[in-house]
N, CA and C atoms as an extended XYZ file, in Angstrom:
507
Properties=species:S:1:pos:R:3:atomname:S:1:resname:S:1:resid:I:1 pbc="F F F"
N        67.462       88.918       93.209 N   UNK     1
C        68.388       88.051       93.913 CA  UNK     1
C        69.783       88.140       93.294 C   UNK     1
N        69.871       88.438       91.987 N   UNK     2
C        71.178       88.527       91.340 CA  UNK     2
C        72.090       89.590       91.951 C   UNK     2
N        71.598       90.774       92.355 N   UNK     3
C        72.509       91.766       92.934 CA  UNK     3
C        73.198       91.274       94.205 C   UNK     3
N        72.662       90.287       94.863 N   UNK     4
C        73.293       89.765       96.067 CA  UNK     4
C        74.571       88.995       95.770 C   UNK     4
N        74.643       88.346       94.621 N   UNK     5
C        75.817       87.538       94.298 CA  UNK     5
C        77.110       88.355       94.300 C   UNK     5
N        77.173       89.506       93.583 N   UNK     6
C        78.424       90.286       93.651 CA  UNK     6
C        78.731       90.742       95.074 C   UNK     6
N        77.714       91.134       95.832 N   UNK     7
C        77.952       91.572       97.206 CA  UNK     7
C        78.485       90.430       98.052 C   UNK     7
N        77.946       89.227       97.851 N   UNK     8
C        78.415       88.069       98.608 CA  UNK     8
C        79.853       87.733       98.240 C   UNK     8
N        80.198       87.875       96.941 N   UNK     9
C        81.562       87.602       96.515 CA  UNK     9
C        82.521       88.603       97.160 C   UNK     9
N        82.121       89.871       97.257 N   UNK    10
C        82.973       90.868       97.897 CA  UNK    10
C        83.148       90.577       99.377 C   UNK    10
N        82.088       90.155      100.034 N   UNK    11
C        82.194       89.815      101.454 CA  UNK    11
C        83.119       88.629      101.674 C   UNK    11
N        83.054       87.646      100.779 N   UNK    12
C        83.924       86.473      100.904 CA  UNK    12
C        85.389       86.865      100.715 C   UNK    12
N        85.637       87.840       99.851 N   UNK    13
C        87.011       88.273       99.584 CA  UNK    13
C        87.495       89.307      100.599 C   UNK    13
N        86.597       89.899      101.364 N   UNK    14
C        86.944       90.994      102.274 CA  UNK    14
C        88.046       90.650      103.265 C   UNK    14
N        88.055       89.479      103.910 N   UNK    15
C        89.113       89.244      104.895 CA  UNK    15
C        90.525       89.383      104.317 C   UNK    15
N        90.794       88.785      103.192 N   UNK    16
C        92.134       88.889      102.601 CA  UNK    16
C        92.377       90.290      102.061 C   UNK    16
N        91.342       90.888      101.474 N   UNK    17
C        91.519       92.211      100.880 CA  UNK    17
C        91.845       93.240      101.953 C   UNK    17
N        91.296       93.068      103.148 N   UNK    18
C        91.532       94.010      104.238 CA  UNK    18
C        92.911       93.836      104.873 C   UNK    18
N        93.561       92.738      104.636 N   UNK    19
C        94.880       92.465      105.224 CA  UNK    19
C        95.942       93.346      104.575 C   UNK    19
N        96.938       93.696      105.351 N   UNK    20
C        98.106       94.370      104.793 CA  UNK    20
C        98.920       93.323      104.037 C   UNK    20
N        99.569       93.709      102.928 N   UNK    21
C       100.348       92.737      102.156 CA  UNK    21
C       101.390       92.000      102.998 C   UNK    21
N       102.074       92.703      103.898 N   UNK    22
C       103.098       92.051      104.721 CA  UNK    22
C       102.487       91.010      105.656 C   UNK    22
N       101.256       91.253      106.125 N   UNK    23
C       100.571       90.259      106.967 CA  UNK    23
C       100.324       88.984      106.171 C   UNK    23
N        99.845       89.152      104.941 N   UNK    24
C        99.595       87.977      104.092 CA  UNK    24
C       100.900       87.247      103.788 C   UNK    24
N       101.933       87.992      103.442 N   UNK    25
C       103.222       87.367      103.114 CA  UNK    25
C       103.797       86.628      104.315 C   UNK    25
N       103.564       87.144      105.506 N   UNK    26
C       104.075       86.464      106.704 CA  UNK    26
C       103.335       85.154      106.957 C   UNK    26
N       102.141       85.013      106.389 N   UNK    27
C       101.379       83.769      106.540 CA  UNK    27
C       101.773       82.705      105.514 C   UNK    27
N       102.634       83.052      104.571 N   UNK    28
C       103.119       82.045      103.623 CA  UNK    28
C       103.859       80.968      104.410 C   UNK    28
N       103.817       79.727      103.935 N   UNK    29
C       104.464       78.646      104.692 CA  UNK    29
C       105.978       78.810      104.778 C   UNK    29
N       106.548       78.240      105.806 N   UNK    30
C       107.995       78.294      106.018 CA  UNK    30
C       108.740       77.478      104.977 C   UNK    30
N       108.045       76.531      104.335 N   UNK    31
C       108.669       75.642      103.345 CA  UNK    31
C       107.680       75.384      102.228 C   UNK    31
N       108.165       75.361      100.996 N   UNK    32
C       107.357       75.012       99.830 CA  UNK    32
C       108.251       74.263       98.856 C   UNK    32
N       107.889       73.041       98.529 N   UNK    33
C       108.662       72.188       97.615 CA  UNK    33
C       110.118       72.053       98.063 C   UNK    33
N       110.331       72.044       99.377 N   UNK    34
C       111.680       71.921       99.906 CA  UNK    34
C       112.420       73.244      100.032 C   UNK    34
N       111.882       74.307       99.471 N   UNK    35
C       112.504       75.623       99.562 CA  UNK    35
C       112.089       76.258      100.885 C   UNK    35
N       113.004       76.988      101.513 N   UNK    36
C       112.768       77.564      102.831 CA  UNK    36
C       112.581       79.073      102.744 C   UNK    36
N       111.555       79.569      103.436 N   UNK    37
C       111.310       81.014      103.464 CA  UNK    37
C       112.387       81.678      104.313 C   UNK    37
N       113.021       82.689      103.767 N   UNK    38
C       114.122       83.381      104.451 CA  UNK    38
C       113.703       84.700      105.072 C   UNK    38
N       112.574       85.220      104.664 N   UNK    39
C       112.136       86.484      105.248 CA  UNK    39
C       111.079       87.149      104.399 C   UNK    39
N       110.461       88.166      104.979 N   UNK    40
C       109.431       88.951      104.313 CA  UNK    40
C       109.872       90.403      104.305 C   UNK    40
N       109.702       91.067      103.181 N   UNK    41
C       110.011       92.486      103.058 CA  UNK    41
C       108.718       93.245      102.818 C   UNK    41
N       108.433       94.212      103.676 N   UNK    42
C       107.248       95.058      103.531 CA  UNK    42
C       107.612       96.212      102.605 C   UNK    42
N       107.307       96.074      101.343 N   UNK    43
C       107.653       97.099      100.360 CA  UNK    43
C       106.752       98.315      100.486 C   UNK    43
N       105.528       98.121      100.972 N   UNK    44
C       104.566       99.215      101.150 CA  UNK    44
C       105.090      100.272      102.108 C   UNK    44
N       105.801       99.867      103.131 N   UNK    45
C       106.227      100.802      104.171 CA  UNK    45
C       107.446      101.628      103.767 C   UNK    45
N       108.051      101.312      102.660 N   UNK    46
C       109.219      102.072      102.201 CA  UNK    46
C       108.773      103.365      101.528 C   UNK    46
N       109.604      104.396      101.550 N   UNK    47
C       109.251      105.629      100.844 CA  UNK    47
C       108.961      105.329       99.374 C   UNK    47
N       107.838      105.804       98.890 N   UNK    48
C       107.435      105.563       97.505 CA  UNK    48
C       106.955      104.146       97.257 C   UNK    48
N       106.705      103.381       98.317 N   UNK    49
C       106.341      101.974       98.176 CA  UNK    49
C       104.868      101.680       98.045 C   UNK    49
N       104.032      102.705       98.033 N   UNK    50
C       102.588      102.468       97.926 CA  UNK    50
C       102.285      101.647       96.681 C   UNK    50
N       101.549      100.586       96.851 N   UNK    51
C       101.166       99.712       95.742 CA  UNK    51
C       102.162       98.617       95.429 C   UNK    51
N       103.299       98.599       96.130 N   UNK    52
C       104.304       97.570       95.853 CA  UNK    52
C       104.084       96.296       96.670 C   UNK    52
N       103.288       96.359       97.724 N   UNK    53
C       102.947       95.166       98.487 CA  UNK    53
C       104.073       94.649       99.355 C   UNK    53
N       104.218       93.335       99.349 N   UNK    54
C       105.224       92.666      100.175 CA  UNK    54
C       105.842       91.534       99.365 C   UNK    54
N       107.028       91.119       99.787 N   UNK    55
C       107.750       90.050       99.105 CA  UNK    55
C       108.300       89.072      100.125 C   UNK    55
N       108.202       87.789       99.814 N   UNK    56
C       108.788       86.739      100.650 CA  UNK    56
C       109.827       86.018       99.808 C   UNK    56
N       111.028       85.888      100.357 N   UNK    57
C       112.106       85.219       99.637 CA  UNK    57
C       112.229       83.775      100.100 C   UNK    57
N       112.437       82.879       99.146 N   UNK    58
C       112.666       81.456       99.413 CA  UNK    58
C       113.988       81.044       98.784 C   UNK    58
N       114.675       80.123       99.442 N   UNK    59
C       115.931       79.566       98.930 CA  UNK    59
C       115.889       78.050       99.074 C   UNK    59
N       116.537       77.332       98.153 N   UNK    60
C       116.626       75.877       98.341 CA  UNK    60
C       117.556       75.580       99.523 C   UNK    60
N       117.381       74.428      100.193 N   UNK    61
C       118.218       74.121      101.360 CA  UNK    61
C       119.693       73.959      101.005 C   UNK    61
N       119.974       73.561       99.775 N   UNK    62
C       121.367       73.465       99.325 CA  UNK    62
C       121.387       73.768       97.829 C   UNK    62
N       122.454       74.335       97.391 N   UNK    63
C       122.580       74.657       95.976 CA  UNK    63
C       122.052       76.041       95.650 C   UNK    63
N       122.310       76.477       94.422 N   UNK    64
C       121.913       77.815       94.017 CA  UNK    64
C       120.430       77.907       93.656 C   UNK    64
N       119.922       79.091       93.735 N   UNK    65
C       118.546       79.376       93.349 CA  UNK    65
C       117.943       80.405       94.286 C   UNK    65
N       116.981       81.142       93.789 N   UNK    66
C       116.247       82.102       94.601 CA  UNK    66
C       114.840       82.227       94.031 C   UNK    66
N       113.889       82.374       94.929 N   UNK    67
C       112.496       82.578       94.536 CA  UNK    67
C       111.930       83.698       95.385 C   UNK    67
N       111.119       84.527       94.768 N   UNK    68
C       110.448       85.596       95.496 CA  UNK    68
C       108.970       85.560       95.147 C   UNK    68
N       108.135       85.605       96.191 N   UNK    69
C       106.686       85.676       96.038 CA  UNK    69
C       106.279       87.100       96.392 C   UNK    69
N       105.663       87.804       95.447 N   UNK    70
C       105.189       89.167       95.662 CA  UNK    70
C       103.667       89.144       95.768 C   UNK    70
N       103.125       89.860       96.733 N   UNK    71
C       101.691       90.022       96.898 CA  UNK    71
C       101.393       91.514       96.950 C   UNK    71
N       100.519       91.999       96.054 N   UNK    72
C       100.203       93.424       96.059 CA  UNK    72
C        98.849       93.672       95.412 C   UNK    72
N        98.299       94.848       95.736 N   UNK    73
C        97.044       95.308       95.129 CA  UNK    73
C        97.376       96.517       94.266 C   UNK    73
N        97.040       96.392       93.001 N   UNK    74
C        97.289       97.487       92.068 CA  UNK    74
C        96.373       97.259       90.882 C   UNK    74
N        95.797       98.309       90.362 N   UNK    75
C        94.962       98.193       89.167 CA  UNK    75
C        95.885       97.894       87.993 C   UNK    75
N        95.908       96.643       87.576 N   UNK    76
C        96.827       96.217       86.527 CA  UNK    76
C        96.276       94.956       85.868 C   UNK    76
N        96.953       94.509       84.832 N   UNK    77
C        96.592       93.255       84.175 CA  UNK    77
C        97.765       92.291       84.282 C   UNK    77
N        97.476       91.027       84.082 N   UNK    78
C        98.535       90.014       84.098 CA  UNK    78
C        99.569       90.330       83.017 C   UNK    78
N        99.107       90.699       81.829 N   UNK    79
C       100.025       90.995       80.731 CA  UNK    79
C       100.927       92.168       81.063 C   UNK    79
N       100.364       93.229       81.653 N   UNK    80
C       101.162       94.401       82.009 CA  UNK    80
C       102.207       94.042       83.063 C   UNK    80
N       101.840       93.215       84.029 N   UNK    81
C       102.787       92.828       85.080 CA  UNK    81
C       103.879       91.912       84.543 C   UNK    81
N       103.544       91.022       83.620 N   UNK    82
C       104.581       90.189       83.002 CA  UNK    82
C       105.568       91.054       82.224 C   UNK    82
N       105.058       92.038       81.486 N   UNK    83
C       105.933       92.942       80.729 CA  UNK    83
C       106.802       93.753       81.680 C   UNK    83
N       106.214       94.262       82.771 N   UNK    84
C       106.967       95.052       83.757 CA  UNK    84
C       108.069       94.204       84.393 C   UNK    84
N       107.750       92.961       84.710 N   UNK    85
C       108.723       92.068       85.337 CA  UNK    85
C       109.879       91.784       84.392 C   UNK    85
N       109.587       91.544       83.129 N   UNK    86
C       110.660       91.295       82.160 CA  UNK    86
C       111.548       92.524       82.007 C   UNK    86
N       110.948       93.713       82.041 N   UNK    87
C       111.742       94.941       81.963 CA  UNK    87
C       112.616       95.095       83.209 C   UNK    87
N       112.087       94.756       84.382 N   UNK    88
C       112.879       94.799       85.616 CA  UNK    88
C       114.092       93.874       85.512 C   UNK    88
N       113.873       92.670       85.002 N   UNK    89
C       114.963       91.694       84.860 CA  UNK    89
C       116.029       92.241       83.906 C   UNK    89
N       115.593       92.772       82.759 N   UNK    90
C       116.532       93.341       81.779 CA  UNK    90
C       117.296       94.530       82.355 C   UNK    90
N       116.583       95.400       83.087 N   UNK    91
C       117.225       96.628       83.571 CA  UNK    91
C       118.315       96.356       84.606 C   UNK    91
N       118.253       95.245       85.308 N   UNK    92
C       119.281       94.899       86.287 CA  UNK    92
C       120.513       94.254       85.644 C   UNK    92
N       120.412       93.895       84.389 N   UNK    93
C       121.486       93.186       83.701 CA  UNK    93
C       122.833       93.881       83.739 C   UNK    93
N       122.864       95.169       83.456 N   UNK    94
C       124.143       95.890       83.437 CA  UNK    94
C       124.786       95.908       84.824 C   UNK    94
N       123.976       96.147       85.848 N   UNK    95
C       124.513       96.226       87.203 CA  UNK    95
C       125.002       94.855       87.690 C   UNK    95
N       124.258       93.803       87.353 N   UNK    96
C       124.621       92.456       87.825 CA  UNK    96
C       125.413       91.665       86.797 C   UNK    96
N       125.768       92.292       85.720 N   UNK    97
C       126.610       91.738       84.671 CA  UNK    97
C       126.031       90.487       84.018 C   UNK    97
N       124.825       90.627       83.482 N   UNK    98
C       124.233       89.553       82.693 CA  UNK    98
C       123.424       90.146       81.543 C   UNK    98
N       123.210       89.324       80.540 N   UNK    99
C       122.293       89.658       79.456 CA  UNK    99
C       121.124       88.692       79.540 C   UNK    99
N       120.008       89.082       78.948 N   UNK   100
C       118.789       88.284       79.026 CA  UNK   100
C       118.289       87.995       77.622 C   UNK   100
N       117.954       86.727       77.375 N   UNK   101
C       117.368       86.357       76.088 CA  UNK   101
C       115.917       86.842       76.043 C   UNK   101
N       115.355       86.829       74.867 N   UNK   102
C       113.941       87.189       74.732 CA  UNK   102
C       113.104       86.184       75.525 C   UNK   102
N       112.142       86.670       76.302 N   UNK   103
C       111.318       85.746       77.081 CA  UNK   103
C       110.431       84.903       76.164 C   UNK   103
N       110.136       83.710       76.637 N   UNK   104
C       109.225       82.831       75.893 CA  UNK   104
C       108.155       82.318       76.855 C   UNK   104
N       107.008       82.004       76.317 N   UNK   105
C       105.926       81.471       77.136 CA  UNK   105
C       106.375       80.176       77.775 C   UNK   105
N       106.116       80.033       79.037 N   UNK   106
C       106.415       78.790       79.729 CA  UNK   106
C       105.126       78.019       79.988 C   UNK   106
N       104.019       78.706       80.001 N   UNK   107
C       102.731       78.068       80.246 CA  UNK   107
C       102.037       78.705       81.422 C   UNK   107
N       101.182       77.910       82.068 N   UNK   108
C       100.460       78.437       83.218 CA  UNK   108
C       100.533       77.431       84.356 C   UNK   108
N       100.241       77.925       85.546 N   UNK   109
C       100.271       77.091       86.741 CA  UNK   109
C        98.861       76.618       87.074 C   UNK   109
N        98.744       75.689       87.977 N   UNK   110
C        97.431       75.168       88.369 CA  UNK   110
C        96.534       76.270       88.916 C   UNK   110
N        97.119       77.333       89.459 N   UNK   111
C        96.353       78.456       89.984 CA  UNK   111
C        95.873       79.382       88.871 C   UNK   111
N        96.317       79.161       87.640 N   UNK   112
C        95.936       79.999       86.517 CA  UNK   112
C        96.955       81.081       86.193 C   UNK   112
N        97.986       81.231       87.009 N   UNK   113
C        99.013       82.241       86.741 CA  UNK   113
C        99.728       81.908       85.431 C   UNK   113
N       100.019       82.949       84.643 N   UNK   114
C       100.766       82.787       83.388 CA  UNK   114
C       102.243       82.989       83.647 C   UNK   114
N       103.073       82.234       82.930 N   UNK   115
C       104.518       82.286       83.159 CA  UNK   115
C       105.294       82.517       81.870 C   UNK   115
N       106.395       83.231       82.024 N   UNK   116
C       107.394       83.405       80.981 CA  UNK   116
C       108.724       82.944       81.555 C   UNK   116
N       109.627       82.545       80.684 N   UNK   117
C       110.979       82.182       81.114 CA  UNK   117
C       111.967       82.825       80.142 C   UNK   117
N       113.086       83.253       80.681 N   UNK   118
C       114.164       83.817       79.867 CA  UNK   118
C       115.479       83.302       80.418 C   UNK   118
N       116.478       83.263       79.559 N   UNK   119
C       117.799       82.826       80.007 CA  UNK   119
C       118.654       84.048       80.336 C   UNK   119
N       119.350       83.972       81.463 N   UNK   120
C       120.315       84.994       81.844 CA  UNK   120
C       121.703       84.422       81.584 C   UNK   120
N       122.540       85.189       80.888 N   UNK   121
C       123.938       84.812       80.647 CA  UNK   121
C       124.814       85.792       81.407 C   UNK   121
N       125.588       85.263       82.354 N   UNK   122
C       126.436       86.105       83.186 CA  UNK   122
C       127.807       86.281       82.544 C   UNK   122
N       128.486       87.378       82.918 N   UNK   123
C       129.803       87.704       82.360 CA  UNK   123
C       130.794       86.560       82.553 C   UNK   123
N       130.705       85.810       83.637 N   UNK   124
C       131.624       84.705       83.910 CA  UNK   124
C       131.316       83.435       83.137 C   UNK   124
N       130.254       83.451       82.329 N   UNK   125
C       129.913       82.287       81.521 CA  UNK   125
C       128.773       81.434       82.062 C   UNK   125
N       128.382       81.649       83.318 N   UNK   126
C       127.275       80.870       83.868 CA  UNK   126
C       125.952       81.305       83.220 C   UNK   126
N       124.998       80.386       83.238 N   UNK   127
C       123.671       80.681       82.699 CA  UNK   127
C       122.616       80.268       83.717 C   UNK   127
N       121.540       81.024       83.736 N   UNK   128
C       120.423       80.729       84.633 CA  UNK   128
C       119.125       80.927       83.872 C   UNK   128
N       118.112       80.203       84.283 N   UNK   129
C       116.766       80.421       83.764 CA  UNK   129
C       116.007       81.229       84.803 C   UNK   129
N       115.360       82.295       84.358 N   UNK   130
C       114.578       83.116       85.274 CA  UNK   130
C       113.121       83.086       84.837 C   UNK   130
N       112.276       82.676       85.755 N   UNK   131
C       110.846       82.517       85.503 CA  UNK   131
C       110.097       83.668       86.138 C   UNK   131
N       109.087       84.149       85.459 N   UNK   132
C       108.191       85.165       85.993 CA  UNK   132
C       106.772       84.658       85.766 C   UNK   132
N       106.018       84.534       86.851 N   UNK   133
C       104.633       84.077       86.777 CA  UNK   133
C       103.754       85.110       87.453 C   UNK   133
N       102.619       85.435       86.823 N   UNK   134
C       101.704       86.429       87.377 CA  UNK   134
C       100.281       85.915       87.270 C   UNK   134
N        99.532       86.099       88.344 N   UNK   135
C        98.116       85.774       88.376 CA  UNK   135
C        97.402       86.749       89.289 C   UNK   135
N        96.078       86.691       89.270 N   UNK   136
C        95.289       87.593       90.102 CA  UNK   136
C        94.144       86.838       90.741 C   UNK   136
N        93.807       87.263       91.975 N   UNK   137
C        92.698       86.649       92.696 CA  UNK   137
C        92.244       87.585       93.811 C   UNK   137
N        90.950       87.723       93.954 N   UNK   138
C        90.348       88.476       95.057 CA  UNK   138
C        90.931       89.880       95.212 C   UNK   138
N        91.234       90.553       94.102 N   UNK   139
C        91.767       91.903       94.150 CA  UNK   139
C        93.269       91.981       94.357 C   UNK   139
N        93.931       90.845       94.421 N   UNK   140
C        95.376       90.786       94.642 CA  UNK   140
C        96.075       90.339       93.370 C   UNK   140
N        97.310       90.811       93.199 N   UNK   141
C        98.200       90.292       92.165 CA  UNK   141
C        99.252       89.457       92.871 C   UNK   141
N        99.477       88.267       92.334 N   UNK   142
C       100.507       87.357       92.845 CA  UNK   142
C       101.561       87.234       91.756 C   UNK   142
N       102.795       87.565       92.117 N   UNK   143
C       103.894       87.452       91.154 CA  UNK   143
C       104.964       86.558       91.757 C   UNK   143
N       105.440       85.614       90.963 N   UNK   144
C       106.540       84.741       91.368 CA  UNK   144
C       107.735       85.031       90.474 C   UNK   144
N       108.905       85.109       91.082 N   UNK   145
C       110.157       85.186       90.336 CA  UNK   145
C       111.035       84.062       90.850 C   UNK   145
N       111.438       83.173       89.978 N   UNK   146
C       112.302       82.055       90.358 CA  UNK   146
C       113.485       82.032       89.399 C   UNK   146
N       114.695       81.995       89.950 N   UNK   147
C       115.909       81.911       89.147 CA  UNK   147
C       116.692       80.688       89.588 C   UNK   147
N       117.014       79.840       88.613 N   UNK   148
C       117.718       78.581       88.849 CA  UNK   148
C       118.816       78.406       87.812 C   UNK   148
N       119.830       77.582       88.109 N   UNK   149
C       120.825       77.282       87.070 CA  UNK   149
C       120.120       76.771       85.804 C   UNK   149
N       120.630       77.159       84.678 N   UNK   150
C       120.027       76.788       83.394 CA  UNK   150
C       119.783       75.284       83.306 C   UNK   150
N       118.593       74.920       82.865 N   UNK   151
C       118.239       73.521       82.679 CA  UNK   151
C       117.698       72.821       83.914 C   UNK   151
N       117.663       73.499       85.061 N   UNK   152
C       117.136       72.905       86.291 CA  UNK   152
C       115.616       72.869       86.229 C   UNK   152
N       115.025       71.768       86.625 N   UNK   153
C       113.567       71.621       86.632 CA  UNK   153
C       112.954       72.622       87.603 C   UNK   153
N       111.971       73.390       87.140 N   UNK   154
C       111.361       74.430       87.972 CA  UNK   154
C       109.883       74.200       88.256 C   UNK   154
N       109.254       73.282       87.555 N   UNK   155
C       107.804       73.130       87.642 CA  UNK   155
C       107.307       72.897       89.067 C   UNK   155
N       107.893       71.967       89.799 N   UNK   156
C       107.411       71.656       91.153 CA  UNK   156
C       107.552       72.863       92.070 C   UNK   156
N       108.645       73.588       91.947 N   UNK   157
C       108.857       74.773       92.771 CA  UNK   157
C       107.828       75.848       92.445 C   UNK   157
N       107.633       76.120       91.159 N   UNK   158
C       106.669       77.136       90.747 CA  UNK   158
C       105.256       76.764       91.195 C   UNK   158
N       104.874       75.506       91.008 N   UNK   159
C       103.528       75.082       91.410 CA  UNK   159
C       103.341       75.229       92.920 C   UNK   159
N       104.323       74.781       93.705 N   UNK   160
C       104.204       74.832       95.166 CA  UNK   160
C       104.147       76.272       95.672 C   UNK   160
N       104.993       77.138       95.142 N   UNK   161
C       104.976       78.533       95.579 CA  UNK   161
C       103.679       79.226       95.166 C   UNK   161
N       103.183       78.891       94.002 N   UNK   162
C       101.926       79.466       93.541 CA  UNK   162
C       100.765       79.027       94.442 C   UNK   162
N       100.692       77.743       94.735 N   UNK   163
C        99.623       77.261       95.646 CA  UNK   163
C        99.731       77.923       97.008 C   UNK   163
N       100.956       78.066       97.514 N   UNK   164
C       101.166       78.706       98.820 CA  UNK   164
C       100.669       80.151       98.799 C   UNK   164
N       100.999       80.883       97.740 N   UNK   165
C       100.586       82.287       97.651 CA  UNK   165
C        99.073       82.419       97.595 C   UNK   165
N        98.424       81.609       96.787 N   UNK   166
C        96.976       81.708       96.664 CA  UNK   166
C        96.254       81.234       97.914 C   UNK   166
N        96.910       80.388       98.703 N   UNK   167
C        96.266       79.881       99.919 CA  UNK   167
C        96.107       80.959      100.988 C   UNK   167
N        96.890       82.022      100.943 N   UNK   168
C        96.774       83.072      101.953 CA  UNK   168
C        95.826       84.187      101.542 C   UNK   168
N        95.369       84.164      100.302 N   UNK   169
C        94.446       85.217       99.828 CA  UNK   169
C        93.018       84.937      100.259 C   UNK   169
């Protein structure tokens, strides 16, 4: 009877696993914690995009900030994706004219995703906190990137976006 359990778990996960990443991202809610979904980008369909999945961008209704929810399937670990995300943030610094502090653990979300936060210092003197959270479920990797003015509370936004992402898997 034990061999049936893994098979049953795979069958339960099959509907989401069979979905294209952009289909799942399009099912994300239009609003999460007051932030509004602005669009979905199908990264898979771009040249060289295999394994990149899809991304949904969210913005607050007023004021600065940006959040992106990424959904993709790739043989990876949470630690590897957190490291990759931090490198992506650092590598954009020269082009966008900011430096990044060393990331520090921020904790985890109710969904189990692990988070890091780093400070971005822009050439004009402004500062922002950039959060990277990564978790995995049903063969999918869920990555959140949220950037807010330095010192702005991010917990409710991160929790809401994380719950929204896991709800479509």
